[in-house]
N, C-alpha and C positions, 0 to 999 in steps of 0.2 A: 648765539641767542640765549638770553638768560633762562627762558623756560626750559630749554633742553639741558642746560647745565644743572638746573634744579632736579630734573629727572635723573640725570647721571648720578647725582648724590644719592637719591632714593634707591636707585638700582644697586649701588654699592652697598648700602645698608641692608637691602633685602638679601643680597648675596651672603652677607655675613651671617644672617639668620637662616640661610638656606630656604627662604620663602620663594615660591615659584615665580613671582613677578613683583615689580615695585608697586603695582596697583594693589595687589593683595596685601603687601606690607603696609601701605598707607591706609587701606580700609580697616585692617585689623587693629593697628596700633595708634593711628593718628587722627582718624575721623572724629572720634568722640571729643578729643581735646580741641580740634578745630571748631566744632560746634559750640563748645563751652566758651572758647575765646571770642567767637563771634557774638554770642549773647552778652558776655560780660562787657565787651567793648560797646555794644549797642546801648547798654545801660550807662556806662561811664561817660561816653562822648557827649551826649546831649546835656548831661549835668555839668560837665566841664565847660561846655560852650555857653550855657545859660548863666552860670555863676561867675564866669570870667568878666573882666573889666569891659572888654569890647562888646560882649553880649549884652551887658547891662546898658552900656552907652547907646547901642543900636536900638534897644527897646525903650530907652528913656525911663528906666526904672529908678525910682528914688524913694527916700523915706523908709517906711516900715517894710515895704517889699524888698528894698535893697538890703536892709538889715537881715531879713530872712535869708536872702541869697548868701550873704556873708556867713551866717550861721551854718547853712548847709555846706558851704565850701570848707569851712573849718572842720566839720565833722567827717566829711567824705574824702578830702584830698590832703595829703601830706607831701610837702616839697622834698625833693631828693636832689642830690648833686647832678650837675649837667642839665639843668632845666627840665628834669624829669619829675614825675609825681607818682605817689603811691595811692591807690584807690581802695577805700574800705567799702567793699561791695554790699556788706550787710547794712551799713549806714546809708549807702546810696539807695537801696531798695526801700528803706524806711522813709527816705526823704521825698519819694516820688509824689505823694499826695500833697505835701507841704510846698514843694516846688511848683506843682500844678496850680496851686492857689496864688502863687506870687507872680506868675507869668500871664501876660495878656493872652486870653484864649484864642484870639484871632491872629496872633503872631506866628511866624514860622517856627519859633522855639516852642510855643504853646502847642501847635499842631504836631510837632515832632514828638513831644512828650506824650500827647494824647495817643498817638499811634503806638508808642512804646508800651504804654499801659495796657492798650488793647491786646498786645502780644503776650503780656504777662498775667493779666487778670481776666477771667478766672483761670483756674488750673487747666481746663480743657484747651484754652487758647495757648497756654504755654506748651502743652504737648503738641499742638498743631504747628507751632513755630519750630519746635525741634524737628518735627517730621519734614517741614518745608526746607529747613537748613540741610537735613540729610539728603534731600533731593538736589539741592544746590551743589552739595559735595559731589554727588554722582555725576552731575552734568559737567562741572568744572574739571573733575578728575578725568572724565572721558575726553574732554577737549585737550587737556594737557597731554594725554596719551596720543591723541591724534596728531598734535603738533610735533611731538617727538618722532613719530613715524614718518610724517611728511618731511621733516628736515633730514632724517636718516636716509631717505630715498631721493634727496636732492630737490624737494619741492619747497616752495615758500608759503607759509600760512599767511592768511590775511592779518594785517596789523591789529585790527580791532579784536579779532578772536584771540590773538596772542596776548594782547594787553589784558584781556578779561581773566586770564589764568595766572598772571604774574604773582598776585598776592598769595594765592593758594600754593603755587610752586615754591615760593619763598618760605612759606610756613612749613611745608613738608620737609624741605632741605634743612632749614634752620633747626626745627624740632628734633629731627633725626640726628643731626650733627651734635646738638647739645646732649642728647642721651648717650651718644657714642663717646663724647669727650669725657663724660663722667664714668664710663665703664672701664676703669683701670684694670679690671681683672680679665679682660678679653671678651670673646664673643658670648660666653655663658652669662657674664655680668650684664652685657648689653641686652641680651634677651630678657633677663630678669627686670631690667629697667623699663624696657618696652612693655612687658607684661604689667608691671606696676602702673605705668601710665594708662594702659587700657583699662585696668580694673578701677583706677581712680576716676576716670572719665565716666565709666558705667555707673559707679556709685553716685557721682554727682548728677548724672542724668536721671537716675531712678529717684533721687531725692527731689529734684526740681519738678519732676513729672507727677509726684504722688503726695508731696507735703504742701498744704495750703500756705503755710507761712514762708513766703518767698525769701524774706530777709534772712531767716535762719538757715535756709538751704544754700544761699550764696555766701554766707559767712563761714560755712563749715569747710 
């Protein structure tokens, strides 16, 4: 089962750092980055969906509004090889108001954007969103630990519960593996990289939680 394999990777990484458990390793070094990634994706995804060709066609957007979406897409997204794209999060944050004016307010895209803006403005809402995501992390990490224990003892977890943790498990295993792959100097370098990841995520969280100008905090 994929969820258990992801935990095995985390257990191996925790052992390298002599951390008491994979849960403690994930909480200490990866939780902050997971929250950051969730927020950044929550900003980029609706913008990508709304400014894309299919989004515009489904909404019937033409004329000036379509030109506005084209302008936003050029500022925010840069095409990369392999059908990938790079997101300028600072420009994305700056474009939220402009995009809101171009979308029909009663459309699914308009409502999605309205919900996103309520998460980001004012700054107290941003703090609450971060706190809620921290709660989501605790819940999903506990479920992942439960599934690992169930499988270890020959029990089968419910499919819906297992599916709910796959994304988090994949993130934990992938992020830990990426840091380990860059740690050519051994375990001490791996620890340094994990510490740097933790410090950077804390710096980002403090900036997003305390600075009113959202665009400047996302762009840093």
